[in-house]
N, C-alpha and C positions, 0 to 999 in steps of 0.2 A: 530397362534392358535386361533380358534373360541370357546369361552367358551359356554357351554350349556345354562347357564343362560342368556347370552347376545343374544341368538338366539330366546328368547321368544318375543311375541308381546309386544310392548312398555308398554302398561298399565299393562299387567300381569307381565312383567319384574319388573316394579316398585313395584307392590304389593308383588311379591315373595321375592324380596330383603328386603322389609320392614318386612316381616314375619321372614326371616332369621336373620335380625338385631335384631328383638325383642327377638330371642332365644340366642343372644349374639355374632353373627357373625359380625366382624368388617365392618362398612359401607364403610370405605376406601378400604378394600379388595374387597368388592362387586363391587365397582366403578372402580377397577383397572382391565382392561381386560387381563393383564399379570399374574394375580393370579388365577390359576385354583382352582376350588372348589373340594376338595378330600373327598369322603365319607369314613368313617371308619366303616365297617360292622363287629361289634364285637359280638361274642357269649359268652362274659364274663358272668359268674354266680358264685355263692358261693356253688353250689351243686357238680359240676364236678371238680375233682382235677386238671385235665389238663387245665381247663379254669379259675381257680381262679387267676393265674398270669396275665391274659390278661387285667385286669383293669389298672395295672401299665404299662404294655407294650404299651397300647394305648396312654398313655401320651408321651412315647418315640416316637411313630409313629408321633404324632402331632408335636413334636419338629422338627422331620425331615422334615415334610411337610412345616412347617413355615420357617425353615432355607433355604429350596430350593425355597421359594417364593410362596408357595401355601397357601390355607386356609382349615384347616381340620374341618369336621363336623361328629360327631360320632352318630351312632345309634346301637341298640342291637337286636339280635335275640336269639333263644333258643339253648341249647346244652345239650343233655342228657349224663349221665355217664353210659356206658354199664356195668361197674363193679357193680354198685348199682342195675341196672335193671336185672341182671342175676338171673336165677333160679326161676322166678315167672312170672305171666302174663304180667307184665310191659315191658318185653323184646320185646313184639310184637310191641311196639311203636318206637323202635330204628331205624330200617330201614325206616319206613315211615317218620320219622322226618328228614331224609336226604332231602326229597323232600319239606317238610315244610320250611326248611332253605333256599333252593334255591328259592322257591316261595316268601318267605318273603323278601329276598334281591331284587328280581325282583320288588315286590310291592313298596318297599321304593325307590329304585334307579330309576327305569323306571317311577314309578308313580309320584315321585316328579319332575323328569325331569330336574334337575338343576346341576347334578354332572358331572365333567369332568374325574374323575378317581376314583379308589376304592382301598383301602387296606382291604383285607379280613382277619379276625382274628379268627382262630379256631384251636383246637388242637387234637380232638379225632376222634373216629372211623367213624362216619357218618357225622361229622361236616366238616372235611376237604373235603371229596367228595362233600358235599352239597355246600360248598363255591366254589370249582372248577367248579361245574356245573353252579353256578350263574355267575362266571366270563366268562365261555364259552357262556352262553345264552345272557348276557347283552352286553358283548364285549366292555366295556370301558377299557382303560389302567388300568392294575391291577397287584397286587402282593399279595402273601400270607405271613402271619406271624403266627407262632405257639408259644406255651409256652416252647417247648423243653422238653426232658425227664428229670425226676427227678433222682437224684443220688441214687444208691443202696449201702448199707453198707454190705449186705450179698449176697452170691451167689444165683442165681435163684434156684438151687437145694436145698439150705437150706430153702428157702421159701416154695417150694413144699413139702419138708419133714415135715415141720410144719403143713401144711394143711392135709397131710396124717395122721399125729399123731392125729389131731382133729377128722378125720373121723373114726379112730380106737377107739376113746374115751380116748385117752392118753394125750390130751391137752385141757385146758379150753378155753372158748371164749375169755377171757381177754388175755390169752397167745397168741392166734392167732392174736388178734388185735395189741398187743404190738410188737410181732415178725414181723408182716407185716409192721409195721412202720419203721423197719430196712431195708425193701426192698423198700417200697415207703417212702422215708425219708422226703418228703415235697411235696407241690403242684407242679404239672407238669405232663407230660405224663408218663404213666406207663413205667418202664424201659425196658421191653422186646420188642421183634420185633412183636408186635401185629399189628392190623389194623391201629392204630393211627400212630405209628412210620413208618410203611410201607407206608402209604399214604403221610406222611410228606416227606419221602425219595423220593417217586415218584413225588411229587410236585416239589422238587428241581431238579430231573432228567428231568422233563418236561420243566424246565426253568422258572417256575412260582414263584420261591423263590430264594433269594440270595444264593450264594455259602456258604456252611456250615450251612445255615438257618434251616435245618431239625433237626440237632442233637446238636447245641449249648445247653448245659444243662440249665434247668430251673433255674431262680433266680440267674443268673450270669451276670457279666458286659458284656460279649460277647453277651448274649441273648438280653440285652437292647440296645447295640450298633447296633446289626443287625436289631432290630425293627426300630430304629431311621433312619438307612440307607435306610430301605425299604420305609419309608415315603418320603424321598428325591427322591428315585429312581422312585416312581410312578409319582411324579411331572415331572420328566425328561421324562418318558414314554409318558405323556400327550403332552408335547412339541414336542416330536419326532413323535407322532402319532402311537406308537407301541401298538397294541391291543393283547388280548389273542389269537385271531384267527391267528395272525402273529407268535405267539410262540407255541401254542398247535396245531401243524400241524400233519399230518399222520406220518411223520418221527419222530417227538417228541414223539408221542404215541408209536411208535415202539421202540424207545430208552427206554421208561419207562418200557415196557414189558421185555426188556433185563436186565434192572436194577432189576426189580422184581425177575426175575429168578436167577440173580447173588447173591442176598442177601437172597433168600429163604423166601420171604415175605409172608404176610397173604393171605389166599385164598379169603378173602373178596374183594381183589383187582380185582378178576375176576368177581365180580358184579359191582364194581365202575368204572373200566376202560371202559367196554362196555357202561355204562350209560353216562360217560363223552364224549365218542366218539359220542354217539347219539346226545348230545347237540351240538356238533361241526359239525354234518353232515358228520362224518367220521365213521370208523368201526374198532372195536376190537372184535374179536370172540374168543371163547374157542379153536377153531381149530388153529387159528393163535398163540395163547399163547402156546398151547401144542407143536406146531412145534418148537417154540423158546426154551421152557424149556427142550425139549428132548435132545438138544445138548449144552445147556448153563450151565457151571459148577456153583455150589454154592460155592462162594469164602470166605464166612465167616459163622461161626457157632454161631450166636446170638440166644439166647433162643427164641423159643423152639427147634431150630436146634442144640443147644449145651448148654454150661453152662456159657456163658458170656452175658452181657447186652448191651443195646445200648450206654451206657456210655463208655464201652470198645471200641465200634465201633467209637464213637466220638474221643476218645483218639488216635485211630489208624489212623485217617485222615478223618473220616466222609464220606459223600457221594462223595465229590470230589476225595477222594482216591479210592473209588470203581469205579467211572467213569473213572479215569485215568487207573485203572487196566484193564478195559474192553473197553478202548478207540477204539481199533481196530475194535470192533463190532458195533460201534455207528456211526450215521450220525452226525458229529460234525459241520455241516453247519447250524444247527437250531438256531433260535434266542432265547435269554433269557431276563429276566427282567433287566439284567445288561446293556442292550442295545448292547451287544456283542454276537457273536455266541458262542456256546458251546465250540468249538475248541479254541477260543481265551481265554475263561475262564480257560481252561485246559493247555494253552500254558505257563506253568511256573512250577517251582519245587513244586510238591505236596508231602509232606512227607507221607510215608505209613509205618505202622507197619505190617510187613509181618507175624508176629506171630498171627495176628488177621485177616488181609485181605490177603488171599493167592493169588498166581498167578493162572491163569486159568489152567495151565498145571501141577499144583501141584497134586500129586496122591490123596490127600484128597479132591480135588475139583471135586466132582462127579455131573454129570448132573441129570436131572429129579427131581429137588427139588419140583416141583409141577407137578402133572399128571392129565390128564382127562381120566377117565375110561369109557368104553362102554361095552355093553352086553345087554342081554334081560331084565335085571333089570334096566338099564339106557340107553335106546336106543338113547337119546339125550345128554348123558354125565352125569358124576358125578365127583366131585373133591376130591383129596387127597393130603395132604402135605407130600410127600414121604420123605423129608429130616427129618421129625419128627417121622417117623415110624420105630420101631426096625427092624433090618435086618431079624430076624427070623419070622417076620410077613409079609414079602413081598409076600409070597405065603401062603394063609390062607383058610381053609375050616372049617365051623362051622354050627351049627343049629340055626335057627332064633327064636327069641322071640319077638313078635310084640306088639308095643304100639302105640296108636293113639294120643299120646301127650307126651310132656316132663314130665308132672305131673304124668302120668301113669308109666313112667319109674322110676321116683323117688320113687313112692310108692312101686314098686316091689323091688327096691334096699333096701329100709328101712325094708322090710319083708324078706330080704335075699333070694329072689326068683330068682335071676339071677345067673346062674351057670357058672363055668369056661368054656371057649371055645364057649361062646354064641355070636351070632351076634345080637346085640340089634337093632331092626328096629324101628325107631321113625318116624311115618307117620303123615301127615296132619300138618306139621310145615313149609310148603312152603309159598311163598308170598301170595297166595290166601287162602290156607288151614289154616294157623295159626289163623287168617290172620296176616301178618306182617313179616313172616320168622324169627322166633326167633333164637337166637344164643344159641347153646346147649353146651356151654363150661362146665357148671357144670356137665352135663352128662358125658362128656369125662373125667373129673376129677375123678368122682366116679368109672368109669369103669377101671381106671388104677389099682384099687385095686382088680380086678377080672382077674386072669391069662388068657392069650391067648384070650381075648375078642375083639370084634370090635363094633363100632357104625356106623350105616348106616342110613341116614336120608335125607329127602328133605328140612330140615332146614339148618342153617348155623353153622359155627364154629368160635370161637375166633381165632385171629392170634396166640394166646398163646397155642392153643390146640395141643396136640401131641397124639402118639399112632395111632393105625389103626382106623382112623376116616374118613369115606367117607360121604360127604355131598353134598348139592346143587343139589341133584339128580333130573334129568329132564326126562320126565314130572313128575311133582309133583303128590302126591296122589290125591289131590282134582280134578285134571284134568284127573283122571283115569289112571295115570301112573302105571307101573308094581309093584311099591313099595306098592300100595294099595291092591294088590292081594296076597302078601306074607302071609303065615299062620304059626303059631307056629310049629316048628319041620322041616320046609323046610330047605334044604341044600343050603347054600350060598357059592360060591367059588370066591375068589379074587386072581388075579395073576398080581402083579404090573409090572412084566417083560413083560407082554403082554397087559398092559392097559385094563385089563379085570375084569368085575364084572358080575357074572352069578347067576341066580336063577335056581337051578337044579330041575325044575319041567317041565314035558312035555307040549308042546304048547297046546295040546288038553285040558289038565286040566286047564291051565290058561284061555283058552277060556270059559270054563264052569264057572269058578270063575268070569270072567268079565261079563258074562251074568246076574249074580246075584248080581253084585256090586252096592252099593249105597254109595255116598260120606258121610263121617263123617263131620258134620257141627258144628264147635265150636261157642260158644257164642262170639261175636266180641267185646263186652264190651263198645261200643260207636259208635257214628256216624263216627268218623274219620276212624276207622278200617273198618267199613262197606263200606265206599266210596273207601278205599284203595283196598279192596278185589275185588270190581267191576271194578277197573281201572288198576290194576297192571298186568304187563306182566311177562314172564318167567325169572327165575334167570339168565339163560345163556345169555339173551339179556340185562341184567343190572337191571332187576326188575323196568323198567321205567313205568311211568303212561301213559295210553292211553287217 
């Protein structure tokens, strides 16, 4: 094993070691060539509930590194809470901050140039993808640690009912806060199958996390032990020379797509997986994902696909139980951070609660949990989480009501100006148009109170969103996509059985509208978003920066 720090020019090696020793790193460790220097890239903060536990878990990771004969050095990066950023302009920063995290890890790890391996620590929606992208880009032996989901004391439906009562004016703010604390009982990842838990599950499925690492509950001994074991495993990965590029292969990405389809995970994965593939020099496209989801059954109904939480999925056997259930569809020869192939990890008795994780041939295990829709309104595709759409809305026709921002839609709702049967079109919320591609979860929540309505947007949705919510529409309005040409009163037709979304307006009329079209330009609010709008690509390609 050749340590990075020992490969420096002799004088710089001595100075670098002196600086590290000044910061508290053991001189003896720095002088021992058998002690790899392990970076702990931690997104701990006291703002994001999913990240608050990471401070303590980092101490466990350090113990594992030390016990395995390595030397840990921790640094921090940022981590936003999407729940706090919802429903206001701050949400525009959430997707861009995925790339800030990746870049900051690159700056620290590659810039310092002394680390032999990395433990990436992040828990939430954009942070796990940002860390995965960093692992792929930097390609030092690495593994991921999250805080795990928090326990829920009430059912997801009870939490939703409380929010609905507030929207009807039947509950106070204090009642909503105190009731929500029975659903989010403490720090940790939100208990539903949103983007955070989806990306944690996919990280485990990719082989970048220890078995059960995705869903060990927050603030438990198992979660602490898993963090400790991860520190030790990364030291072993360094000694064996196993890198992320050895683990996150095309076959592993294909496995992750099958896992995504099987759990009915967040649509945001269809932005993050293409971005990760881009970092790896590989490819994951919406077409590939649609082909898999079209025939892969959803085997568990975790909210928003049902009324159970990720804690129920953990108790039922977690990700290993799901992988065991779909093992026949996977390439089990892929490498994992255990130093073993996936098949070797699964070659044992994996207890499974079949009341939670069904067999693939169970009549309730229906395919098409995620669909890509096409038509003249979305010639390059739009996404819908079909497993969360009521059966009576799988074929839907309604009149459009057009808004050029989330704020306009909220204002209309507050004025009771949205009627039943309406297709709420929210334009200019794509990666460029937002800028930042806001998540419109609050819009989907309020629209649940309006019968037979739909939300159609070039923005994103939370993994917790349900109902007939069609988003990520490409091309986006800012690029002149057809969604920018929709007018109030136009008829929209959606047929999930045909993967179809159509604007029932003659082509000649659309051509006239296009000739007179000018993009709506939102105030970007700062230099970061201005740069982002200039550099970001299409949602279907992962919203990666050029």
